[in-house]
N, C-alpha and C positions, 0 to 999 in steps of 0.2 A: 504493500500500500504506500502511495506517495503521500508524504506529510503535507498537510495543508494548514497554515497558521490560523485560518479562520474556522477550522473544525476542531472540536474537542479531541485531544490526543489520547483517546482511550486505549490506543495500541502502544502506548509508551512501553518499550521493552523492559522486562524484569532485569534485575542485577543477578550475577555479574554480566557485564557486556560481553557479547560474543565476538570479541576481537582482542588482539594483543594490547595490553595496557602498559606494561613495563618495557618500553623500548629502551635502547641504549641511552638516548638523550634523557628520558625520564629517570632512569636509574642513576645517571650521573648527577642530575639535579637533586634527587632524593638524598644523596650523600651530603651535598652542600647544605641542603635545608635542614637535615637532621643534625648536622654539626652545629649550625647556628642555633637551633633550638636547645641542644644540649648545653652550649655555652651560656645561653640565657637562663636556663634552669639552674645552672651552677651559680651564676651571678646572683640570682634571686636568693639562693640559699645562704649567701654571705651577708645578706642585709640583717643588721642587728635589730632593726625596727620593722616588724612585719606590717605595720599599719600603712607603710608606703604602698605595699601590694594591694591592701584592702581598700584604701581610700582614693588612690590616685590613678594607677594604671588602668583599672577597669573603667574609670570615669572618662579617661581619654578615649578608650575603645568605644564607650557608649556614644560619645560625641561624634566620632567618625562614622560608626555604623549607621547612626541616624542620618548623617549628612549624605550617605549614599542614596537614601530614600528622599533626598531634598528636604530634610528636616534639619534646619541649620540653627544652631545656637553657638554660644561662645564658651571656651574653656573657663573663662573668668566667671560667667554666670553659673556654670555647673558647680564650681567650687563653692561659691557663695550659697547656692541652693543646698548643696550637700551639708554644709555646716549649719545653716539656719533652719533648714526644713521648709523654706519658702521657695516656691517656684515663681519665676518672674514673667514667664510667657509660655505659650503652649509648646513651643519647640524644646525649651528647657525641660518642661514636664515630661515630654516624650522621651528625651534622652535619659532623664533620671529613671523613668520606668524601665528603660533598657538595662541600666545598671542593676536595678532591683531584680529583673528577670535573670540576669547573669548570676547574681548571688543565689537566687532560688534554685536555678539549675545546678549550680556547683554544689549546693547543700544536698540536693536530691541524689547526687551520685553516691552519697554515703549509704543509701539504703536501696536505691533502684538503678538498674542499668539504663542507659539511653534507650528510649522507646517513644512510641506515639504519645503516651501520657505525658512524658517529659516535654515534648513539643507543645502539647496543649497548655501545659502549665506555663511554659515560657511565653508563648504568644499571649496568653491571658494577662500575664504581668506587663508585657509590653503595651498592650492595648488598654489595660486597666479595666477590663471587663471579661466575662467568661467567653472564651473562644473555643469552639468545637470544630471538628472536621466539617468541611462544607457539605451541606445537604441539598443545596439547590444549584442549578446551572446559572450561567450568566457572567461568570468571571472570565475576563479576557485581559491580556496585556497589550497595551497600545503604545505606539511611538508618541512621545510627548509633543513633538513638533508637528507631525503630520496627521496624527489621529489614526494612522494605519494599524490594523491588528497585526501584531508580530508573533503572538502565541496564544493558543487557547488550551488551558490545561484539561486533564481528564475530568469527567463529571460523574456524579453518583457516589453517595457516601460509601456504599458497600465496595465499589471498585477502588475508591481512594484508600480505604482501610486495607484492602487486599494488597495494594501496591506499597503501602506503608509497612505492612507485615513483612513483605519481601525486603524492603529497605532495612528493617530491623535485623533480619537474618543475615543480611550482607555485612553489616557493621559488627556483628558479633560472631562471625564465622571463624571459629578457632582453627579450622582446617585450612584456611586460606593462606597461601604463601605471599600474598600481596603485601607490599610495604604499607604500614599504617597511613602514611601520608597520601599514598595513592588511593587507599580506601576512603580517606577523608574527602579527597577531591571528587571521586566518583559519587560518593553518597551525597555530597553537597549538590552536585548537578541533579541527582535524582530527586532530592527533596524539593528543590526549586521547580523541577519539571512537574512533579505531582501537585505542587502548589496547594497544600491541603486546607489553607485558611482563606477567608475572604480578604484579609489584610494582615500585614506583619510577617509575611513569609520570609523575606530577605533577611530581616533582623533575627528572626527565630533561627534560620538556617546558619547564620554566622555565629550565633551563640552556641549552637550545637557543634560547630566546628571546634570551638575552644574546649567544650566539654569532652569531645571525642579525643582531643590531644591529651587531656588529663586521663581519661579512661584507658587510653593506649599506653600510658606511662611516659609520654614524651614531655609533659609538663606537670608540675605539682600544683600549680595555681593558675587561674585564668588571667595571666598577665600579658599575653601576647597582644600587641597593638596592631592586629591584623588589618582592620578596616582602613587604617591610614594608608597602607600600601595598596589596597584595592582602589581607594579614591584617586591615588596618583595615576592609576591605569583603569579608570572607571569604564571608559568606552570599551576597552578590551574585555572587561568582565562580562558585559552583556553580549558582545560580539562572539566570544568564545562559548558562552552558554548556548547561544543560538546555533553555532556551528556544530555542536554535538547533536542537536535535534535535527538540523537540516541536512547535515552531511556526514554524521557519525565521526566527526573529528575529535576523538578523545585526547590525542596527544597534545594538541594546542591548549585545551582546557586544563589538563593535568599539569603541564609545564607552567601555565599561568599561575595556578594555585600554589604550586611548589615554589615558584620564584617570589611570589608575594609573601609566603611564609618566611622564606629566607630573609628578604628585605625587612620584614617586620621584626624578626628576631634580632637582626643586627641593630636596627634602630632602637628597639626597646632595651637591649643590652647596653648600648651606648648611653642611653638616657639614665639608666640605673648607675652607670659608672660616673656620669656627670653629677648626679645627686650625691653619690658617696663622696666625691671629691669636694663638693660644696659643703657638705656636712662636716668633713674633716677640717677644712679651712675655717669654717665658722666656729667650730669648737676651739681651735687654737686661738682665734681672734678674741673670742669671749673670755677665755682663760686669762689672756693677757690684758684685756681692756675692761672687763666686767667680772672680775674674779669673785666679787662679793655676791653676785646673783647667779653665777654659773652653776649649773648642775646637769647631770646626764639626762634627768627627767625633763628639764626645761628644753634642752636641745631636742629631745624626742618630740616634744609638743610642736616645736618650731618646724620640724620636718615631717610631721604626720600629714599636714595639709598646708598650703601656702597661706591660709587664713587661720587665725585662732581667736578665742575669746578669753576673758578673765576666768570664766568658769572652767575652761579647758585646763588651765594651770591648777586650779583647785582640785578638779577631778583626778589629775595625774599625781597629786600629792606634792606638787612643787612648792606651794605656799597657800596660806589662807587668803581670803578674798582681797583684803586691803593690801597685803604684801604683794599678791599676784598683780594687782593693778600697778603698784609701784614698779615692779619688775618690767612690765610691758612698756610703761612710759619711759623707763630708763633706756630700753632698747630703741624706742623712737628717737630719743635724744642722741643715741649713738649711731643713728642712721640705718639700723637694720630693719626696723618696722615702720609702717605708716598706719595711721588710724583712719577708718572709714565708717560712716554710719550707714547701715542698711536696715531700713525699717526702724524697729526699736533696738536693734542689735548694734553694739560697737564691735567692729571687727578690726583685728590688727593684722596687717598684710606683711608677710615676709617677702620683701621686694625682689631680692636676688633669686629666691626659690621660685616665685611666680614667673619671673622672666625666663628662667630655665625651662619651666614646664610649658610656657606659651611658645617656645621656640620649636617650630616644626621642621627646621632645616634637616636635610639629609645627613647621614653619617659621613663625615669627611673621609675621602679616599686616601689611602696610604701613598 
């Protein structure tokens, strides 16, 4: 049967694909991508303050993954929202929902392997309402500029659940000799092609990618800033997805995913290194210039997020409220912090740390 983008793709082939996936080019790229991931995982293990992983890197991923779907907010707004619990606009709210969904999915791995229920839970968190597998037809993907239909996913809840069951078996096939990164790339295509929800499929699928890397033992925590690398090559993302459907071109799609994983791992590792270096130099500077207020606990608060409040110092056991206020205002006088009023909250901005996090530059080449 010839594929027609305007007709429901009910004949979407099951996994695994009936053609060679691990070509010489793919296997060479697997080695590079896995090495970059292993180095990232090792670097994360050296961080003394795990809140960096919990508070910051998933937030950057949330911003970028939402941006792929043209939901654009700023890193600055997300950090403020994360600290104060206040969302300033719909785009920030959607990105924060993504981070909540990532956490929920990560926690679910402790008790449940990746499955259709995981996808429903993640999509529900993203959309902030109950999302179930599509039960009615009418979902189509169109070109934003021309309005042309570029893909019509399968229809019928029973058929979708059948295809998702096949997707589950593929990602958990213990007898498969495929490299886990190839499995991730293939399963991501299949999930997007099934398109099981009325909305939120792309973001759900990208969270599942991170969770799969964890379940496959390639990452310990969901810290890979993968969506940033996809944004850099966004047109290729959709082009290569379409090429699998229209021409069976698996190699281009798999190479694209593996290359973006490598790029993301290198960038995230470099960012962690920059943060560690800044923390080290800040520690030395504080010991020399503010020894009366310096403590390891204070330093941890300053590097858990680029914004902090008086209460954060109190909660961390740095000092009681009046002394904590004095400490923060001393750091303002020393030029490390700036004060900003956000609603009723007084936030203290760690300027150098925020600038580092806002810097999206590529990793410098050697």
